[in-house]
Phi, psi and omega in degrees: 000136182052045185286343181243150176289144179291152178296160178301127187294339181290104183262191182299328179295316180290324175302314179298320179293323177297321177294322179294321177295324176297320178291321180297322179298319180294315179297320178297326181288329182262093186300319183276003181112155184217141180279156183303315180300324179293318177301315180300319181294317186281336177266336185072015181277143173288169185301317187294309183292326178295316179295320178296316180296316179296322178298316177297316182292322177292318180299319181280002179063023174275335176227144182230136175286129177276300174226169179307125175088000180232133185230150175222177179300140180267178184296322181294325178293321176296319180294319182294320179294332177272000178062035181242135171050046178297336182279344184299316180298321178294318178300315183294319182294317180294322174301314179297316181294320176305313181292323181294321182267347182067039183202162174294144182234154187220151167246131181227155177224163175245104186233130175055040173079014181232145175275132181219127170280115184263332179210153171203162178224123178226187181189174179304325180263356179226069185292148175286153180293143178284118180278081182275341169234134180309128183299336178296333181264001187232033181298325182291340188252356183242149177297319177305305182301317181296318181294328177282316177298328181297339181262005179260155175282173184302318183296318182290328177294315179295323178298317181298316181286337173290330179273329182232108182297151179275080183289152177264112181268330177218171178298345183264353187291137175280124180243001181258120176306320182297314181294319180298315183285334171298316181295322181290324188264331182269070180206154178279152182305134181090349181288130181296149169273142186243152168235105180262076182060034181273328181273312179210144182292140177090355182233133175237154185219159174220151179212147179235126180297135176220037182311116186257349183214222183279345183241142179302141173221164175206163172239138188221167175221157175224140180237126178280042181204137180278016182294111185293324179295319178296321178296314179300317181295313182295320180297324179297315180294318180302314181297317184289330185260002182297332180298329178294325177291321180299315181296318180295323177294324178296320181292320183291333176110166185288345184296343180284352179283352178237153180302140183225049179080204183298149176289163181259120178272126180269114185291160174281161180305138178088007176074018180287000000 
């Protein structure tokens, strides 16, 4: 069990976030604005990666275009520097991601040996999953739990399963440690972890590891429908947009890596 070390948690989303941070550092140094060629020289990024990083940073309001080809610090970066409304960017990002994937979305962490949902965004058309079994006891059966366990070493994985038995919640629940760890390890970097009606019948979930600091983290979605095509499409969007969550978490601060009481529900536009 847990015979192999987990793959590096830094997936394509984290690689993209690291590139974006390199761009952000350059923009932050040039108070009056900096031209695109200068950003390219200082970061060493190619045109494709540079454009992708700038697109993410502009969307996150961390960077703002002054005139075509010239960028300066954005409003979210100014707020972060002033230590005001650091959570606002994360709330906006989760609301955007919820609408983009058409499903409830979650941020979760693994802190002091426990699975914890730290933030989430749902709505009338994108309901959150019904937590009928404590997520701390269902890591083996949930996409969130799998994405967090995938970032742990063998000893910590064994410790978790020694404390929480692999109970069978549905006919689809994986109850074999060997099968579970094969699923965690035999995947390409950035591939979402899935819950195919393993936690509860009628609901499927996907999660992407986004560990940004010393503790594993992930971003996830849940769909109250077992439609595999819809899940694949939503998981693809989740994977591609996970970098925005990483950037928002960085702006929000490291305190989100530990449980902080009740989660925050992000309302739908118009207060619905």
